[in-house]
N, C-alpha and C positions, 0 to 999 in steps of 0.2 A: 652505896645508898643513894638513891635518886633524890635530886633536889626538888622538893615539892613545896608548894605554896598553898596554905590553907585559905579558903575563901569563906568569909563570914556571910552566910546566906541572908541574914537579916540586913546587913549593910548593903549587899547587892540589890536586894529588893528596894531598899530605901533609895539607892542611887538610880535605879530604874524608874521609880515613882517620881523623883525629882527631875530626871531627864525628860519624862513626859510633860511635866509642868513647864519646864524650860522650853520645850518644843511648842507647847500651846501658846506661851507668851510670845515666842518668836513669830509664829504664824499670825497671831493677832496684831502684831506691830511691825510687819514688813521685814523681819529679821531681828537679830539681837546679838549683843556682845555682853560679856560678863567679866566679873572679877571675884575671886574667892578670897575672903579675909578671915583670919583666925578670930574666934570668939573665946579663946581660952578653953577651959574645961567644958563649956557649953557646946562647943563644936565649931562650925564655920558658917559664914554668911556668904551666900551667892547673890551678888548685886547684878541685876540685869538692866540693860538699857536697850530699848527698841530702836529701830531705824527711824521711827517717827518721834523720838525723844521721850517716849513714855518710859517709866522706870518702875522697878519692883525688886523685891528680894525674897529669898528663900533661906531657910536655915537647915543645915545638915548636922547630924550628931558628931561627925568628925571631919577633919580637913580632907582625909583620904576619900571619904564618901562623897564630899562635895566635888572633889577633883574628878572622880569617876563619873559623876552625874554630868558635869560640863563636857567631859570627853565623849560620853555617850550621845549627848545632844548635838555635838559638832559645832557649837558656837565658838567664836573667837574669844579667847580668854586673855585679859590684860593682867600684868603683875601688880599694877597700882591703879588706884582710882584718881587719876590726875590728868592734867593736860588736855589733849584732844578728846580723850575718852570722856572725861567729866564734862567737857563743853557740849557733848551731845545730849545731855539731860535737859529737858524743857520742863520748867516748873511754872505753875499757874498761881492764881491768887490763893487757892486753898493751901498749897504747899508753903508759900511764903507766910501766910498767917499762922500756920501750925509751927513752922520753924522759928518764927520770931515771937509768936504768942503774945504775952502781955506787953513785951517791950515796945511794940508798935501798935498796940490797941487791938490786936487780933484776939480770937477766942482763946481762953485759957485751956490748958490741957486737962482740966478736971471736969 
């Protein structure tokens, strides 16, 4: 009996769609690196950091789909979001006010 692996067509389409979005982000920001994080039953989060310091994220239905998407896109993938990788993120006034919110007088999240 041959060893076969079933391919979930829906997951492959999702991975291809995510890879196109990763490619688009990478082209717009002079390259990109990423990290895949578990979100539990909700799936996985792909955090992207552009060469220019811009950042963004995408959500996949499963960790496997997220992994296939970053593999298809060819970006460098980090195991953790810390150290040199995290230091590449550039945040501006908007991000700081949204992260701190009410604590430092920024806009509330409502």
